[in-house]
N, C-alpha and C positions, 0 to 999 in steps of 0.2 A: 504493500500500500504506500509506504513512504517513498519507494523508488518511483512509483507512478506519479506521485505528487511532485517529486523533484524534477522528473522529466517534463511534466506539463509546465512547471514554473520556468525551467530552462528554455523550453521551446518558445514560450511567450516572450521571455527576455530577448532571446536571439532574434525573434521576429521584429520586435520593437527596434532593435539596433539596425536591422537590415532595411527597414522601411522609413527611417527618420530623414534620409536624404531624398529630396524631391527634385533633384536636377539630373536624374537619369533620363536619357533621350532615346526614344525608339526610332532607330534608323532602318530604312528598307534594306532587304537582302541584296547584296551585290556579289558577283562572282569574283571580281578583282583579279582577272588574269594578268593585267598590266603590272601588278605588284610582284608577281613571280616570274614574269617573262624574262627580265634581264638575267636572272640566274640560269634559266633554262637555255637561253640562247647562247650565253657565254660558255656553257659546258656542252654544247652540241645537242641539246635536247629540244630544240625549238620546234621540231616536227610534231610534238605532242600537243602543242597549243592549238586550240580550235580555230577554225576559219571565222571570218565575220558573220557568215550565215549561221554557223553553229552557235556562236555567242548569243544570237538572238533567239535561239531555240532553247528553252529552259532544260529540256531533257538532254539535248546534246551537250549543252554547257556543263551540266552536272556530271555527265559521263566523262567528259574531258577532265574535269577537276578531280574525279576519282582516279583516273589514269595517272594524273600528275602526282597525286599523293602516293600511289604505289611506286612510281618511279623515284620519288624523293626518299622513300623508305629504303629502297634497294641501293640508293646512292647517298645515304645519309652522311657518310664521311665527307663527301663533296658539299652536300647541302649545308652542313654545319662547319664546313671548312672556310678558310678565309686567307687573304693576304695580310701579313703582319703590318700594322700601321707604322708609319715612319715619323709621326708628328706628336709623340708622347710629350707632355709637358705638365708641370704643376702650376696651378693658378691660385692666387690668394684673393679671397673676397669674403664679405660678410654672408653667413648662411641665411637663407630665407625659407619661409614655411611652404609656399606654393600650395595653398589649401585646395582641396577638391570638393568641398562642400560649402554651402553658404549659411551654415548655422551661425548665429550671432557670436557665440563664444569662440568659434574658430576664426572668424573675421576679426574679432577683437585681439586675439593673440597675434595674428598676422600683422595688424596695425602696430601693436606694441613692439614687435621685433623690428619692423621698419623704422620705428621712431628711435629705438635703442641704437640701431646701426647709424642713423643720421646724426645722433648725438655723441657717437664714439663710445657708447657704453656696451657695445657688443663686440666680442673678440672675433677677428677674422679667422677663417679656416682655410686649409689647403685642399684643393680639388685636383684630381688627375683628369686631364682633358685629352682627347684624341679623336680623330675622325673615324667613325664606324665603317668597317668594310662593307656593310649592307647599307646602300644609299636609298633614300626616300625623297619625296618632293619637299620635305621639310628640313631646311638647313639646321634649325635649332635642335631637331631630333637626332640628326646625324652627328652632332658634336657630343660625344659621350662625356658623362660627368660622374665622377666617383669621389666622394669625400674621403680624404686620406687620414688615417689614424695610425701613425707609425709608433710602434712600441719602443720604449727606451732601449738603448744598446745594453746588452747583458754583460755582466762583469766577466763571464767566461767566454773568451774569444772563440773557443771551439764549439760553442753551442750553435746549432744550425738556426738560421733565420727562418721564421715561420709566419705565414700570413693567410688570411681568410677573406674571401669576397662575400659580402652580405647583400642579400636582395630582399627588400621588404615586400609586403603584399600589394596587390592591385590597388591603384588609387591611393597609395601611400603618399603622405606629404614629405617635405624635405627633411624632417626631423625624425621620422619613423626609423626605429632600430639603431639610432645613434648611440643610445645608452648601452646596447649590447657591444658595440665596437669599443667603447671605453672600458668595459669589463674585460674584453679580450686583451686590451693593452696591458691591463694589470697582470695578466697571465704570461706576458711576454710575447703575445701574438699580435702582429700588426693587422690592420683591417682596411679594406676598401669597401665603403658603403656605396654600392652602385645604384645610380638612378636608372631604372629600367626604361626602355623605349617609351616615348610619349608621356613620361612622368616628370614631375616638378620642373626643373629648368629646361627640360627637353620637350615640354608639352607645347604644341602649337597654340598660338594666341586665340585661335577660334574655339578652343575647348575650355570648358570649366572642369571637366574630369578627364582622366586618362583613357578616354573611350576608344581610341584607335589601337590600343594594345590588344583589346578583345572586343570584337564587334561583329555585326552581321555581314561585314565585308569579308568573305572567305579568304581571298588572296592576301588582303592586308594583314589579317591575323596570322597567316603563315609567315609573312615577311617580318612582322613584329617579333615573332618567336625566334626566327632565325637570327635577327639582329641582336636580340638579347643574349642568345647563346654565344655568338661570335664575340660580342662585347665582353662577356665573362672571360672567354679564353684569351682575349687581348689583354685584359687586366693581369692574367697570369703571366703573359709575355713580359709586361712591364715589371712585374715583381721579380721575375727571373733576372732582368737586367739590373735590378737593384741588389742582387746577390741572395735572394730568398731561395730556399731549397725545398721546403715543405708547404703544400698548398691545400686549402680547403674552401668549401662553399657552404653557405647557410642561406636557405631560401624559405620564405613563408608564403603559403598559398600559391598564387601565380608564380611568385619567385621560386617556390619549391619545384615547380614544373621546369622552369628555365634552368635551375641549378642541376636537376637530374639529367636533363638532356646534355648540358655542358659536360658533366662528369662522365656520362656514358660515352662521350666522344673525345675525352681528353684524359689520358692515363696519369697526367701529372696531379690531378685532383684526387687526393687520398682521403681527406676528411670531409664527410658529407652529412650535413644536418638538414633533414627535410621536415619542416615544420608545417604540418597539414599536407597530405599527399593524396593523390587519386590516380586513377588508371587512364581514362580516356578524356581528352580535352572536351569533346563534344558532349559527353555525358554530364560533366560538371556544368557546362553552359546550359544544358537542357533542364536539369533538375535543381540547380542551385538557386537560392533566393536572391543572391546579389546579381544574378544575370537574367532575371525574369524579363527585363526589357528587351534583351537580345532574343530570348525564346519567343516573345510576342511577335517580333519581326519574322523570325524563322517560321513560326506557325502560320503567319499570314501568307507566307510564300508557299505553303503547302508541304514543307519538309517535315520529316519525322526525326525522332531521337536517333534511330539506327542510321539514317542517311546523314545526319549531321555528324555523328561519330566517325563515319567513313570519310567525310569531307575534311576532317581535321586529324586523320590518323597519322599523318607525317609529323605532327607536333605532339603526339600523345606518348607519355611514358610507356604505356603498354606495348608499343611497337619496338621498344629498345631494351627490354629487360636482358636479352642476350648480350647486347653491347655492354651494358652496365656490369653484368656479372662476369664478363670475360677477363682474362689475365691483364693486369695493369703493367706499367713499366717495371722491368726487372723482376717480374713475377711477384710483385708486392700487391697485397689486397687492399681494398678500400675499407675505411672505417665508416660505419653508417649508423645514424640515428634516424628513427622514423617516429614522429609525433603525430598523433591524430586525436580527434575529439569525439567523445561518446555521443554528444547531442548536436552534431554538426548538421546544419541545414544548407550549407554552401558546398562543402565537400562531404556528402552524406557518408555515414559510417560504412555502409555496405561496400562502397568503392575503396575506402581506405583499407578495409579488411582484405580486399582482393589484392592490394599491394603487398600486404603482409604475406598472404598465401603465395604470391608470385616470387617474392624474395626468398622464401623458404624453398620453393620448388626449384629455383635457379641456384641454390646454394650460396646466397648472399648472407654473410654474417652481419647481423644488425641488431640494434637495440630498439625494441618497440616500447613506446611510452604513450599512455592513454590519459588524456585530460578529461576531468569530470565536468565538461562545459561544452559550448558550441564553438563555432568559427569566430564570430565577432566577439563573443564573451571572453575569448582567450585574451583580449586586450583589457579586460576589466579585472579589478581586484576581487578575489585573491589569485585568480587563475593566471594572470600575467607573471606573477612571481613563481608559480609552479612551473610554468612553461620556461621562464628564464633560467630556473635551476636545472631543468632537464637539458637545455641547450648549452648553458655555460659549463656545467660539470662534464658533459660529453666532450665538448671542444677541448677542455683542459686535459682530459684523460687521453683523447685521441692524439693530440699533438705530443703529449708526453710519451706515448707509445712509439711515435715516429722517432723521437729523439733517442729513446732507448734502443730502438732497432738500428739506428745508424751507429750508435756507440758500440753495439755488439757486433756490427758488421753483418747483420742478418739481411737476407733478401727473401726469405721464405714468407708466405702469407702471415700477416700479423693483424690482429684486430684489437681495438681498444677493449679492455676488460669491462664487464658490466658492473653496475653498482654493487650487485650481490657478490661478484668475484672479488672486487676491490675490498669489500668489507671483510672477506675471509682472510685477507693477507695482512690486515692491520694488527 
């Protein structure tokens, strides 16, 4: 009885949080072939693009997009590959909020930060900037932005330099997850907090929210995902140039999807914290509360959940479990944390449990952690502290395991010990 009461209370709370923003826009379905055409043509796949007549025929256009997705999956190393940027640079400026909602308290905080910056009361911060290998019609989106949190130099010069790329949730403002980066610095781990495509400073001026990252434009959503993945990998490139040896990713929600795809295609990424995870991109969009406006457009176009799942199969984690579970560089395994929520209405529990099953089936060694809340309530007290403990303690142990592995000269598969295992050694 108490469990049923708690579940109903949590679902009501979760629903209130997912419906408080009223600036979600229902945009019509578009195939968006022009967003994926440059990649296809550059790599000799232009013949799969539909003719102008086929683009005007919904059935033919859908069939063409399905063929493209299957081609991208077969050639995912190319799709998530890139040319290394040559314009890496650090920029110093005052951080800004870049809110994605119009609630009075959010706008007041944004105004306060701007006022503090103008009065010289806000400390400037460093940001890594470079041009994304995936180009779009929006110059501001193509200039990658990652706030830099360098850890202090360690007193032991033999200690390997370690860093993690942090990706917040969809529609995150410019301050989301910054506190996590500061915590990682105290562990001796540097952090790059990456602004995902179409987010905060990268958001086109025509948008209030980061709508173009996930939308009813099928091709643009594919492009945004590819851009996010190659941007993560470029961040690792820059970190390598700075002398870092061990790398990780931490992603929340949409950021978790991007982080998984990057790690599946980059053996350098050894530490993986997936904070809310699901299987298929289209399933989450179809059933999730936070994407109900996209589902409305998709349903108006006559599409179904199964068809939407196939149209975004090339950016779905479920398509790349084998890639992720495969042998990493030098035969070294990935350290994995999987956090999901019992009462999630955005990444429903049934899909997160399928990730758990898939990881076990593919032999991935990972730590599952279950939050007694939902997706949005993860950011509320006390759940945000529970989630922070799960992620922080895992990142600490995983990087420690990599340091010990290097010190011992090991190259055999190594995974961070679980909380229970660590307790037995104390």
